[in-house]
N, C-alpha and C positions, 0 to 999 in steps of 0.2 A: 113551289120554290122555297128553299130554305131562306131564313133571314140572313141578311148580310152581316158579317162580323164588322161592326163599326168601331173597332179599336184603332190604335194608331197605326194604320196600314197605309203606306204611301202608294201611289199609283204610278210610278215611273213606268217603265216598260211601255209606256204609253198608256198605262193604266190597267185596272183589272179588278173584277169582283163578281159576286152573286152566284147562285147555285150551279155547281158544276154538273154537267150531264155526261155520263160515261159515253164516250164515242165508240161506235163500232166502225167497221170499214168505212173510212171517210169518203169513199167515192173519188171521182176524178174531178179536179178543179180545172178551170180554163187554163191555168198555168201548167198544170200537170199534163194537159193534152198537148201543150207545146213543149213537152219535155225535151231537154237536150240529150243527144245520144252520148254525150260525154259522161262516162261512168264516174266513179268516185276517185278520190285521191286528194291532195292538198296536205302536206305533212303537218302533223300535230305539234311538233316541236323542232327546235334547231337541230336536234340530233336524231330525229326519226329517219330511218333509212327508207328510200323509195321502194314501194312494193311493186312487184310485177302486176300488170293488168290482170284483173280477174273478171270472169263472166258475171254480168248483172243478174242478181237473184230476183230483183223486182224492177219494174220500169224506173229508170234513173230520173230523178227530179231535175228540173231545169237548173243549170249551173252558169247560165248567162242571163243578163237582165230580161225580166218579163216585160217587154215593151209593147205588148198588144194593148191598145186602149179599149177598155171594156164597156164604156158608156156610149150610148147612141140615142138619137132622137133630139132634133132641134127644138128649141123653145118657140121658134117662129118670130123672135124679136126679143129685145131686152125686157126683163121683168121690172115691175115698179120698184122704186127705191124702198128699202126696208132697214130696220135696225136689228142687229144681231149681237148677242152676248156670247162670247166664247169663255167657258169656264175651264181654266187650265190647272192641272195639279201643280204642286210646288216644286216638284223634282226637275232637274235640268232637262231630262228627256221631253217633258211636257212644255217647258219654257222655250225650247229651241225650234227644231225643225217641225215638230207637231204644231206648235203655235203659228209658225210661218205659213203653213198651209191655209189655215182659217183666215189669217190676216190678209194674205195676198189675194185669196179668192174673193174676199169681201171688197177689197180695193178694186179688183177687176170689175165687179158688179156695180161699183159706185155706192156701196151700202155703208151705213154708219156702223162702225165696228167697235165693240166694247170688250176689252179683255179683263176678266176677273180671275184672280188666282185664289183657289180654294184650299182650305186645310182639310186633309183627308179625314181627320177626326170629327170634323163638323162641316160637311159640304153644304148643309141646308142654309147656312148663313149666306154663302155666295149665290146660291140659287135665288134666295129671297132678294138679294141685291139686284139680280137681273130682272126679277119681276117688278121691283120697285122702279126700275128704269123704263118700264113699259116697252120692252123690246118686242119685236115681232117674232123672233126665233131665238132659241137657246141651243147651243152646242156644248157637249160635255163628253168627257172620256173617262172610262174606268170605274165610275161610281154608279151603282144601280139606283133606281128611283126609291127603293126601300130606305135608302140612307137620307132621302129628303122627301119623305112621303107626303107631308102636308103641302110642300111647294109643288111637287109633281101633280097633286090633285088640283091645286089652284091653276097651274099651267093648263091642265086639261080643261078645266072649267072655263078659262078665258080664251081657249083656242090658240094657245101659244105652243107650236110644235117644238119638240125636243129631239135633236139628232144626237145619238150616242154612238160611241165606238169602244171596243175593248171591254165588253161586258157580256154577260150571258142572259140578261133580261130580254124577253121577247117584246117587241113593240106592241103597244095596245093604247092608241092615242086617247081613247075615251077614259082610260083608267090611270095609266102612268104617264101619259103625255108623249111617249116615245113614238116617233114615226119611222125610225130607222135605227139599226144596230149594225155597224160595220165591224168586222173582225169579231163576230160572235162565236158561240161554241163551235158551230160548224166551220166558219171561215178560219178561225184561229187553229182549229183542229187540222185543217188542210195544210197549214204551214208546218204544224208539228209533224204531220205525216211526211212532208217533204224531207224533214230532217231525219226522221226514222228511216226512210228509204235510203237516204245517203249513207247512214250508219250501217244498215244491213249490207249494202253492196260493198262499202269500203272494208268491212270486217270479214267479208266472204261468209256471212251468216254466223259469225262467232263473237258477236258483241256482248260484252258484260258491261252494261251501262248503269251508271249512277246518275240520277237526275237530282239536281239541287233546286229547290223551289220554295216559295212561300205559300203555304196552303190556305192562308187567309184570303187569297185572291182566287175566287172560283174560276176565272178564265185560265189561270195557271194550272188549276186542277184539271180543267178540260184539256189543256195542252198535254199534261202527263198522261191522262187517260187515252188520248189519241196515239201517243207514242207506244204506250203499253199495248193498245189494241192492235196496232200495226205489227208489232213484234209477234204477238200471239197468232195473228193471221198468217204472216208471211215469213217468219223466221223462227223455226222450232229450236234452233241452236242459240238464240239470243236470250239474254237475261236482262231484267229490268228491276232496279230498286230505286227508292227515293230517299233522299236526305232532306227532311223539312228544316227550314231555318225561319227566323222571324225578322220582322222589320227592325226590331231592336238589335238583332244580330248584325244586320247590315249597317245600321247607324254606328254601332260600337266597333265595327271592323272585325267581328268575330267569325265571319263566314269562312274565310280561308282556313283558319285554324280548325274549324269543324270538318271541313272537307279533307284536309290532310290527315286528321285523326281517323276519319272513316276509311280513307284509302290505305292507310298503313295497317289497319286491322282487317282489310278486305283486299288482299294483294291480287286477286283475280280480275279486278275491275280494269278495263282497258279503254273505256269511253266515259268522259265526264260531260254530261249534258246540263247546261245551265239554262234555267227557264226564261231569263231575259238578261239584257246586256249589263245591267247594274251589278249583277251577281258575279261578273267576270273580273271585277277590279282586283288586281294583284294575284289572281289565280295562277297564271303561267309562271310568274316569278316564284310563287310558293311551291309549285310542283318541282321547279328546277332546284330550289334550295333543299327540298326533301329527297332529291334523287329520283323523282318519278316522271320527269318530263319526257324521257325516252320510251316510256311504256304506256302512257295514257294520252289519248287524243281529246282535245277540248272542242265541244260543239255547243250550239245553242240556237235560240229563236230570238229574232228582233235585234239585229246588230246595230251598233252605233259607230261613231268615228273611232273610238278607242279599240273596239273589237276589230274593225277593219285594219287598223294599223298592226295589230297583233297577227292577223292572218297574213298581211303583206310581209311581216317579219318571220313568218314560218313558225310562230309560237301557238297559234290556234289553228285547228284543222278546217273547220267549216262552220258556217252560221247562216241562218236565213236573213235575207235583206227584206225588210218589210216597208211598204210604201206609206210611211207616216205622213209626209207632206200631202200625198195624194188623198189621205183621209179627210183633210180639211176641204180640199176642192170638191171631193165627192159629197160631203155633207152640205156644202153650199149649193151644189147642183140640185140636191134634193129640195132645199129651201127655195131655190129659184123656180123649180117646177111647181111647188105648192103655191108660190106667189102668183103664178099664172093659172092656178086651179087645174094643174096637170098632175097625173099620177107619177109616182116614182118609177124609175127604170127597174127592169128585172134584176140588174146587177146590184142596185141599191137595196133591193129586197132580199138579196141572196146571203148577205152577211159576210161577203168575201172582201179581201183586199189583195192586190197583186203582191206576189213574193217569189223569191227564187233563192237558191243556195249558193252563197259565195264560198267556193271551195278551192280557190287557187290564189296564189300571190298576185298573179297578173290581173285577175278580175277585181281583187280587193284594191289594187293600186289604181285601176281605172276609176273606181268609185271615189277613192280619196282624191284623185286628180280633178274630179268634178266638184260636187258640192260637199264632199267629205262623208256623206251618207247618202244612200239611195233615196231620192225623193219620190220616185214612181215612174211610170212609163214615159219614155222620151217624148218631149213635146206636149206633155199633158196640159200645160197652162194654155197654150194656143188652141188646143183642141176643145177645152172647156169653153174658152171665149167664143169660139166659132159656134158651139151649140147654143150659147147664150145670146148671140147676136151683138156682142159688145166689142168685137175686134174690127179696127178700122181697115 
């Protein structure tokens, strides 16, 4: 595995990093097997004319909530009380729904919960704080253990399990302390494949796609690899190119200008794929100002409230909904099993997270009318509580 680039790279998106592995045919996920028969569509802008229905060239991804609860196996009673430290990145996406999942799951278990916000440039400080608090478990997102190598080794030595999400590092409890990696290269790749398949069908196999991404994040490189691989496998008429941007570009508000400059010099692009939600800020408005809104559809992976509002307004075509709150409950389920000397479930070992493609104004509005972003499978809190034996 390549070393992590430990520059000033944020982890929003729900986080992201470490060595990207090129994905080939991503295979079928649980959610893909529950694929909706609903083909593509969802207009990309206010002025995009509705297209006649076209035959699906690949199996259509799910375009309604993926509500199958993927975890099974009762604990046989509540686990003993433990202390958990949740290390959240400093970006809004980590501080909101993602953090809610860990906090609410810990409360359901009656566990002592400590939230520590880390700086991406130096996550080791936060991990050391968790170790100094003598917690029983550590949860973190987006930062690979290579960025806090000494602390990861200490956690492994002291037998403090680390649950990670949104990274490409494979769990190796005795070496890096990781017992779990949700939304890993494979799992995140499945979500990217959902978006690729939607684009293939929606474009009738004629997509010229520009992906905007931050290549410092290995998980985002894996996302791009998955889309590129699916196009190569299933869409000979599709084209894929990437526009790399930096964290500094995002902070300085330079991303939209770079996108518009690229699109103006590449007039054949008709799909704009954004690697995560933070990259979508201001993009629909910039396309409209540049006179491009009626010819380019915006898509992406890992939607948030702002993205969903743009879909509901007809300004964004489609975006995957990723179960970020579910990630916290899933991580706590893994810890609860370890607290009872039980193995992790097959789903927890798979690297997946539930996801689906929000591709209509109606579905976007339904999510907005709920929590404002998709938390995960319906009733997941009660179902986890039932597994844990903590529900009255």
